[in-house]
N, CA, C and O atoms as CSV, one atom per row, in Angstrom:
chain,resi,resn,atom,element,x,y,z
A,1,MET,N,N,-2.841,12.864,-8.056
A,1,MET,CA,C,-1.874,12.776,-8.004
A,1,MET,C,C,-1.700,11.170,-8.042
A,1,MET,O,O,-2.515,10.521,-7.387
A,2,PRO,N,N,-0.574,10.396,-8.850
A,2,PRO,CA,C,-0.690,9.216,-9.083
A,2,PRO,C,C,0.138,8.338,-7.690
A,2,PRO,O,O,1.043,8.881,-7.057
A,3,ILE,N,N,-0.346,6.965,-7.390
A,3,ILE,CA,C,-0.167,5.967,-6.807
A,3,ILE,C,C,1.668,5.856,-7.049
A,3,ILE,O,O,1.998,5.867,-8.235
A,4,GLU,N,N,2.404,5.791,-6.395
A,4,GLU,CA,C,3.823,5.623,-6.510
A,4,GLU,C,C,4.584,4.084,-6.076
A,4,GLU,O,O,4.692,3.814,-4.880
A,5,ILE,N,N,4.929,3.430,-6.791
A,5,ILE,CA,C,5.381,2.027,-6.798
A,5,ILE,C,C,6.650,1.765,-7.033
A,5,ILE,O,O,7.155,1.782,-8.156
A,6,ARG,N,N,7.357,1.457,-5.769
A,6,ARG,CA,C,9.113,1.329,-6.130
A,6,ARG,C,C,9.813,0.533,-5.477
A,6,ARG,O,O,9.281,0.419,-4.372
A,7,LYS,N,N,11.082,-0.338,-5.571
A,7,LYS,CA,C,11.453,-0.726,-4.650
A,7,LYS,C,C,12.306,-0.049,-3.242
A,7,LYS,O,O,13.185,0.750,-3.563
A,8,PRO,N,N,12.163,-0.249,-1.961
A,8,PRO,CA,C,12.769,0.612,-0.987
A,8,PRO,C,C,14.371,0.342,-0.795
A,8,PRO,O,O,15.041,-0.649,-1.088
A,9,THR,N,N,14.660,1.325,-0.323
A,9,THR,CA,C,16.406,1.487,-0.267
A,9,THR,C,C,16.766,0.699,1.107
A,9,THR,O,O,15.951,0.746,2.029
A,10,PRO,N,N,17.983,-0.026,1.254
A,10,PRO,CA,C,17.906,-0.679,2.261
A,10,PRO,C,C,18.432,0.343,3.925
A,10,PRO,O,O,18.810,-0.135,4.994
A,11,ASP,N,N,18.248,1.866,3.535
A,11,ASP,CA,C,17.913,2.451,4.860
A,11,ASP,C,C,16.087,2.483,4.928
A,11,ASP,O,O,15.261,2.100,5.756
A,12,GLU,N,N,16.039,2.926,4.042
A,12,GLU,CA,C,14.351,2.897,3.924
A,12,GLU,C,C,13.482,1.525,4.610
A,12,GLU,O,O,12.477,1.582,5.318
A,13,GLN,N,N,14.235,0.279,4.142
A,13,GLN,CA,C,13.478,-0.895,4.515
A,13,GLN,C,C,14.179,-0.654,6.130
A,13,GLN,O,O,13.207,-0.805,6.870
A,14,GLN,N,N,15.273,-0.384,6.921
A,14,GLN,CA,C,15.582,-0.767,7.847
A,14,GLN,C,C,14.455,0.160,8.587
A,14,GLN,O,O,13.761,-0.469,9.385
A,15,GLN,N,N,14.188,1.424,8.467
A,15,GLN,CA,C,13.345,1.936,8.765
A,15,GLN,C,C,12.060,1.793,9.123
A,15,GLN,O,O,11.485,2.184,10.139
A,16,MET,N,N,11.512,0.967,7.839
A,16,MET,CA,C,10.283,0.781,8.002
A,16,MET,C,C,10.256,-0.687,9.166
A,16,MET,O,O,9.127,-1.056,9.490
A,17,ARG,N,N,11.160,-1.279,9.609
A,17,ARG,CA,C,11.059,-1.919,10.420
A,17,ARG,C,C,9.969,-1.624,11.814
A,17,ARG,O,O,9.138,-2.471,12.144
A,18,ASP,N,N,10.082,-0.695,12.328
A,18,ASP,CA,C,9.737,-0.381,13.029
A,18,ASP,C,C,8.531,0.292,13.114
A,18,ASP,O,O,8.304,0.648,14.270
A,19,TRP,N,N,7.427,0.685,12.088
A,19,TRP,CA,C,6.375,0.999,11.880
A,19,TRP,C,C,5.356,-0.232,11.897
A,19,TRP,O,O,5.431,-1.338,11.362
A,20,PRO,N,N,4.488,0.286,12.611
A,20,PRO,CA,C,3.023,-0.933,12.976
A,20,PRO,C,C,2.372,-2.080,11.594
A,20,PRO,O,O,2.443,-1.649,10.443
A,21,ILE,N,N,2.039,-2.867,11.733
A,21,ILE,CA,C,1.971,-3.639,10.917
A,21,ILE,C,C,0.383,-3.969,10.571
A,21,ILE,O,O,-0.465,-4.020,11.461
A,22,TRP,N,N,0.023,-4.230,8.886
A,22,TRP,CA,C,-1.997,-4.097,8.987
A,22,TRP,C,C,-1.757,-5.326,8.476
A,22,TRP,O,O,-0.650,-5.733,8.124
A,23,GLU,N,N,-3.154,-6.145,8.414
A,23,GLU,CA,C,-3.131,-7.630,7.915
A,23,GLU,C,C,-4.594,-7.757,7.472
A,23,GLU,O,O,-5.518,-7.797,8.285
A,24,LYS,N,N,-4.739,-7.810,6.317
A,24,LYS,CA,C,-6.297,-8.202,5.854
A,24,LYS,C,C,-5.921,-9.420,4.788
A,24,LYS,O,O,-4.946,-9.603,4.058
A,25,GLU,N,N,-7.322,-10.279,5.068
A,25,GLU,CA,C,-7.546,-11.676,4.149
A,25,GLU,C,C,-8.302,-10.637,2.987
A,25,GLU,O,O,-8.715,-9.479,3.033
A,26,PRO,N,N,-8.242,-11.841,1.787
A,26,PRO,CA,C,-8.912,-11.528,0.510
A,26,PRO,C,C,-10.245,-11.071,0.618
A,26,PRO,O,O,-11.100,-11.565,1.353
A,27,SER,N,N,-10.428,-9.840,-0.352
A,27,SER,CA,C,-11.911,-9.098,-0.032
A,27,SER,C,C,-11.175,-7.783,-0.707
A,27,SER,O,O,-9.993,-7.489,-0.884
A,28,GLU,N,N,-12.642,-7.020,-1.053
A,28,GLU,CA,C,-12.410,-5.923,-1.868
A,28,GLU,C,C,-13.055,-4.908,-1.053
A,28,GLU,O,O,-13.843,-5.401,-0.246
A,29,PHE,N,N,-12.959,-3.577,-1.012
A,29,PHE,CA,C,-13.098,-2.498,-0.372
A,29,PHE,C,C,-13.093,-1.317,-0.553
A,29,PHE,O,O,-11.931,-0.923,-0.458
A,30,PRO,N,N,-13.981,-0.270,-0.834
A,30,PRO,CA,C,-13.732,1.289,-1.069
A,30,PRO,C,C,-12.242,1.810,-0.123
A,30,PRO,O,O,-11.963,0.981,0.744
A,31,TRP,N,N,-11.548,2.693,-0.158
A,31,TRP,CA,C,-11.250,3.231,1.092
A,31,TRP,C,C,-10.540,4.971,0.030
A,31,TRP,O,O,-10.262,5.199,-1.147
A,32,TYR,N,N,-10.527,5.913,1.543
A,32,TYR,CA,C,-10.934,7.352,0.864
A,32,TYR,C,C,-9.092,7.893,1.837
A,32,TYR,O,O,-9.273,8.208,3.014
A,33,TYR,N,N,-8.103,7.941,1.517
A,33,TYR,CA,C,-7.272,8.288,1.954
A,33,TYR,C,C,-7.095,10.435,2.333
A,33,TYR,O,O,-6.806,11.408,1.636
A,34,ASP,N,N,-7.356,10.285,3.338
A,34,ASP,CA,C,-7.411,11.743,4.229
A,34,ASP,C,C,-6.110,12.021,4.326
A,34,ASP,O,O,-5.910,13.205,4.055
A,35,GLU,N,N,-5.446,11.618,4.513
A,35,GLU,CA,C,-3.446,11.985,4.573
A,35,GLU,C,C,-2.398,10.451,3.831
A,35,GLU,O,O,-2.471,9.223,3.778
A,36,LYS,N,N,-1.579,11.466,3.423
A,36,LYS,CA,C,-0.755,10.481,2.906
A,36,LYS,C,C,0.027,9.265,3.041
A,36,LYS,O,O,1.049,9.537,3.671
A,37,GLU,N,N,-0.024,7.930,2.688
A,37,GLU,CA,C,0.466,6.780,3.506
A,37,GLU,C,C,1.644,6.198,2.490
A,37,GLU,O,O,1.771,6.390,1.280
A,38,THR,N,N,2.432,5.448,3.369
A,38,THR,CA,C,3.567,5.098,2.821
A,38,THR,C,C,3.453,3.790,3.402
A,38,THR,O,O,2.858,3.662,4.472
A,39,CYS,N,N,4.158,2.419,2.582
A,39,CYS,CA,C,3.408,1.360,2.850
A,39,CYS,C,C,4.662,0.671,2.875
A,39,CYS,O,O,5.444,1.577,3.161
A,40,LEU,N,N,5.490,-0.624,2.721
A,40,LEU,CA,C,6.048,-1.624,2.727
A,40,LEU,C,C,5.378,-3.229,2.508
A,40,LEU,O,O,5.314,-3.879,3.552
A,41,ILE,N,N,4.964,-3.797,1.468
A,41,ILE,CA,C,4.339,-4.578,1.232
A,41,ILE,C,C,4.935,-5.879,1.756
A,41,ILE,O,O,5.628,-6.390,0.876
A,42,LEU,N,N,4.905,-6.737,3.107
A,42,LEU,CA,C,5.264,-8.268,3.477
A,42,LEU,C,C,5.144,-9.032,2.591
A,42,LEU,O,O,6.049,-9.685,2.072
A,43,GLU,N,N,3.681,-9.039,2.241
A,43,GLU,CA,C,3.175,-10.284,1.655
A,43,GLU,C,C,1.849,-9.882,0.767
A,43,GLU,O,O,1.407,-8.745,0.602
A,44,GLY,N,N,1.338,-11.102,0.245
A,44,GLY,CA,C,0.457,-10.421,-0.228
A,44,GLY,C,C,0.118,-10.133,-1.923
A,44,GLY,O,O,1.234,-10.093,-2.442
A,45,ASP,N,N,-0.754,-9.952,-2.821
A,45,ASP,CA,C,-1.611,-9.535,-4.029
A,45,ASP,C,C,-2.685,-8.503,-4.009
A,45,ASP,O,O,-3.891,-8.716,-3.876
A,46,VAL,N,N,-2.139,-7.461,-4.144
A,46,VAL,CA,C,-3.280,-6.424,-4.208
A,46,VAL,C,C,-3.487,-5.800,-5.411
A,46,VAL,O,O,-2.460,-5.667,-6.077
A,47,THR,N,N,-4.522,-5.366,-5.907
A,47,THR,CA,C,-4.812,-4.262,-7.130
A,47,THR,C,C,-5.535,-3.317,-6.556
A,47,THR,O,O,-6.630,-3.580,-6.060
A,48,VAL,N,N,-4.856,-1.726,-6.550
A,48,VAL,CA,C,-5.884,-0.447,-5.884
A,48,VAL,C,C,-6.266,0.168,-7.690
A,48,VAL,O,O,-5.582,0.449,-8.674
A,49,GLU,N,N,-7.462,0.153,-7.418
A,49,GLU,CA,C,-8.265,0.646,-8.759
A,49,GLU,C,C,-8.668,2.381,-8.300
A,49,GLU,O,O,-9.150,2.636,-7.197
A,50,SER,N,N,-8.405,3.355,-9.242
A,50,SER,CA,C,-9.085,4.739,-8.719
A,50,SER,C,C,-9.649,5.165,-10.427
A,50,SER,O,O,-9.742,4.396,-11.384
A,51,ARG,N,N,-9.910,6.409,-10.381
A,51,ARG,CA,C,-10.355,6.688,-11.570
A,51,ARG,C,C,-9.260,7.263,-12.637
A,51,ARG,O,O,-9.445,7.493,-13.832
A,52,GLU,N,N,-8.080,7.429,-11.879
A,52,GLU,CA,C,-6.901,7.509,-12.508
A,52,GLU,C,C,-5.957,6.480,-13.360
A,52,GLU,O,O,-5.350,6.481,-14.430
A,53,GLN,N,N,-6.200,5.565,-12.212
A,53,GLN,CA,C,-4.759,4.482,-12.707
A,53,GLN,C,C,-5.270,3.267,-12.108
A,53,GLN,O,O,-6.177,3.463,-11.299
A,54,THR,N,N,-4.846,1.789,-12.335
A,54,THR,CA,C,-5.025,0.456,-11.194
A,54,THR,C,C,-3.729,-0.115,-11.217
A,54,THR,O,O,-3.353,-0.569,-12.298
A,55,VAL,N,N,-3.019,-0.179,-10.303
A,55,VAL,CA,C,-1.815,-0.753,-9.895
A,55,VAL,C,C,-2.215,-2.140,-9.035
A,55,VAL,O,O,-3.130,-2.590,-8.346
A,56,ARG,N,N,-1.066,-2.456,-9.486
A,56,ARG,CA,C,-0.718,-3.914,-8.636
A,56,ARG,C,C,0.508,-4.145,-7.939
A,56,ARG,O,O,1.469,-3.591,-8.473
A,57,PHE,N,N,0.823,-4.968,-6.639
A,57,PHE,CA,C,1.803,-4.669,-6.138
A,57,PHE,C,C,1.496,-5.637,-5.445
A,57,PHE,O,O,0.366,-6.120,-5.376
A,58,GLY,N,N,3.150,-6.273,-4.461
A,58,GLY,CA,C,3.267,-7.411,-3.664
A,58,GLY,C,C,4.670,-7.397,-2.895
A,58,GLY,O,O,5.437,-6.438,-2.806
A,59,PRO,N,N,4.801,-8.432,-2.465
A,59,PRO,CA,C,6.097,-8.334,-1.512
A,59,PRO,C,C,7.544,-7.807,-1.963
A,59,PRO,O,O,8.197,-8.050,-2.978
A,60,GLY,N,N,7.827,-6.957,-0.790
A,60,GLY,CA,C,9.121,-6.006,-1.727
A,60,GLY,C,C,8.792,-4.717,-2.380
A,60,GLY,O,O,9.556,-4.146,-3.158
A,61,ASP,N,N,7.533,-4.250,-2.007
A,61,ASP,CA,C,7.289,-3.338,-3.084
A,61,ASP,C,C,6.842,-2.099,-1.907
A,61,ASP,O,O,6.066,-2.224,-0.959
A,62,LEU,N,N,7.579,-0.950,-2.313
A,62,LEU,CA,C,6.914,0.630,-0.889
A,62,LEU,C,C,5.981,1.155,-2.677
A,62,LEU,O,O,6.057,1.312,-3.896
A,63,VAL,N,N,5.152,1.200,-1.391
A,63,VAL,CA,C,3.715,1.873,-1.985
A,63,VAL,C,C,3.481,3.361,-1.345
A,63,VAL,O,O,3.708,3.550,-0.150
A,64,ILE,N,N,2.975,4.496,-2.277
A,64,ILE,CA,C,3.292,5.634,-1.330
A,64,ILE,C,C,1.110,6.105,-2.168
A,64,ILE,O,O,0.589,6.012,-3.280
A,65,PHE,N,N,0.792,6.410,-1.239
A,65,PHE,CA,C,-0.775,6.617,-1.507
A,65,PHE,C,C,-1.087,8.038,-1.258
A,65,PHE,O,O,-1.212,8.398,-0.088
A,66,PRO,N,N,-1.226,8.883,-2.211
A,66,PRO,CA,C,-1.323,9.939,-1.725
A,66,PRO,C,C,-2.624,10.623,-1.242
A,66,PRO,O,O,-3.705,10.048,-1.368
A,67,GLN,N,N,-2.514,11.886,-0.674
A,67,GLN,CA,C,-3.727,12.200,0.141
A,67,GLN,C,C,-4.787,12.507,-0.826
A,67,GLN,O,O,-4.453,12.928,-1.934
A,68,GLY,N,N,-5.973,12.353,-0.549
A,68,GLY,CA,C,-7.092,13.295,-0.977
A,68,GLY,C,C,-7.668,11.794,-2.258
A,68,GLY,O,O,-8.595,12.039,-3.030
A,69,LEU,N,N,-6.890,10.189,-2.289
A,69,LEU,CA,C,-7.094,9.285,-3.253
A,69,LEU,C,C,-8.477,8.746,-2.608
A,69,LEU,O,O,-8.803,8.643,-1.425
A,70,ASP,N,N,-9.382,8.344,-4.152
A,70,ASP,CA,C,-10.488,7.693,-3.617
A,70,ASP,C,C,-10.230,6.598,-4.232
A,70,ASP,O,O,-9.897,6.789,-5.402
A,71,CYS,N,N,-10.252,5.512,-3.900
A,71,CYS,CA,C,-9.887,4.179,-4.500
A,71,CYS,C,C,-10.802,3.036,-4.522
A,71,CYS,O,O,-11.963,3.105,-4.119
A,72,THR,N,N,-10.196,1.870,-5.054
A,72,THR,CA,C,-11.006,0.107,-4.638
A,72,THR,C,C,-9.777,-0.388,-4.358
A,72,THR,O,O,-8.808,-0.288,-5.110
A,73,TRP,N,N,-9.788,-1.245,-2.657
A,73,TRP,CA,C,-8.869,-2.578,-3.181
A,73,TRP,C,C,-9.353,-3.712,-2.989
A,73,TRP,O,O,-10.227,-4.046,-2.189
A,74,LYS,N,N,-8.683,-4.428,-3.859
A,74,LYS,CA,C,-8.761,-5.780,-4.323
A,74,LYS,C,C,-7.709,-6.682,-4.253
A,74,LYS,O,O,-6.854,-7.017,-5.074
A,75,ILE,N,N,-8.074,-7.188,-2.470
A,75,ILE,CA,C,-7.068,-8.417,-1.928
A,75,ILE,C,C,-7.341,-9.221,-2.738
A,75,ILE,O,O,-8.547,-9.413,-2.895
A,76,SER,N,N,-6.314,-10.077,-3.643
A,76,SER,CA,C,-6.323,-11.366,-4.046
A,76,SER,C,C,-5.997,-12.491,-2.868
A,76,SER,O,O,-6.586,-13.529,-2.566
A,77,LYS,N,N,-4.675,-11.775,-2.269
A,77,LYS,CA,C,-3.758,-13.088,-1.750
A,77,LYS,C,C,-4.028,-12.325,-0.327
A,77,LYS,O,O,-4.331,-11.137,-0.435
A,78,ALA,N,N,-3.967,-12.766,0.745
A,78,ALA,CA,C,-3.669,-11.791,2.178
A,78,ALA,C,C,-2.884,-10.942,2.353
A,78,ALA,O,O,-1.841,-11.576,2.190
A,79,VAL,N,N,-2.551,-9.792,2.605
A,79,VAL,CA,C,-1.713,-8.819,2.540
A,79,VAL,C,C,-1.736,-8.460,4.542
A,79,VAL,O,O,-2.527,-8.463,5.485
A,80,ARG,N,N,-0.148,-8.170,4.208
A,80,ARG,CA,C,0.785,-7.920,5.218
A,80,ARG,C,C,1.398,-6.456,4.789
A,80,ARG,O,O,1.992,-6.230,3.735
A,81,LYS,N,N,1.111,-5.469,5.886
A,81,LYS,CA,C,2.218,-4.692,5.395
A,81,LYS,C,C,2.748,-3.847,6.550
A,81,LYS,O,O,2.135,-4.050,7.598
A,82,HIS,N,N,3.863,-2.834,6.631
A,82,HIS,CA,C,4.463,-1.850,7.183
A,82,HIS,C,C,3.500,-0.680,7.264
A,82,HIS,O,O,2.853,-0.734,6.217
A,83,TYR,N,N,3.128,0.243,7.911
A,83,TYR,CA,C,2.702,1.354,7.362
A,83,TYR,C,C,2.662,2.949,8.218
A,83,TYR,O,O,2.674,3.087,9.441
A,84,GLN,N,N,2.622,3.818,7.405
A,84,GLN,CA,C,2.761,4.849,8.089
A,84,GLN,C,C,2.299,5.880,7.892
A,84,GLN,O,O,2.657,6.365,6.818
A,85,PHE,N,N,1.260,6.797,8.791
A,85,PHE,CA,C,0.499,7.562,7.846
A,85,PHE,C,C,1.045,9.032,8.101
A,85,PHE,O,O,1.641,9.258,9.154
A,86,GLY,N,N,0.792,10.372,6.849
A,86,GLY,CA,C,1.277,11.712,7.169
A,86,GLY,C,C,2.748,11.897,6.265
A,86,GLY,O,O,3.389,12.945,6.338
């Protein structure tokens, strides 16, 4: 299942404001999604590589990572995001 990247609707943006925030400095690390994650990128520049695809995203992007995704995060500019699992 592919990683989905798009711009959020105004309703989605409003809803995501109440979600927790995660921050991470520039780094590279492996990650496995044991459940779906939806996030809104507030700051940063990130590339995520999996066997199936490589995607890059930044501020204003809504990103949906599917359950079962095995990937590597490459953060080139510190990231800050709202997120929700499930």
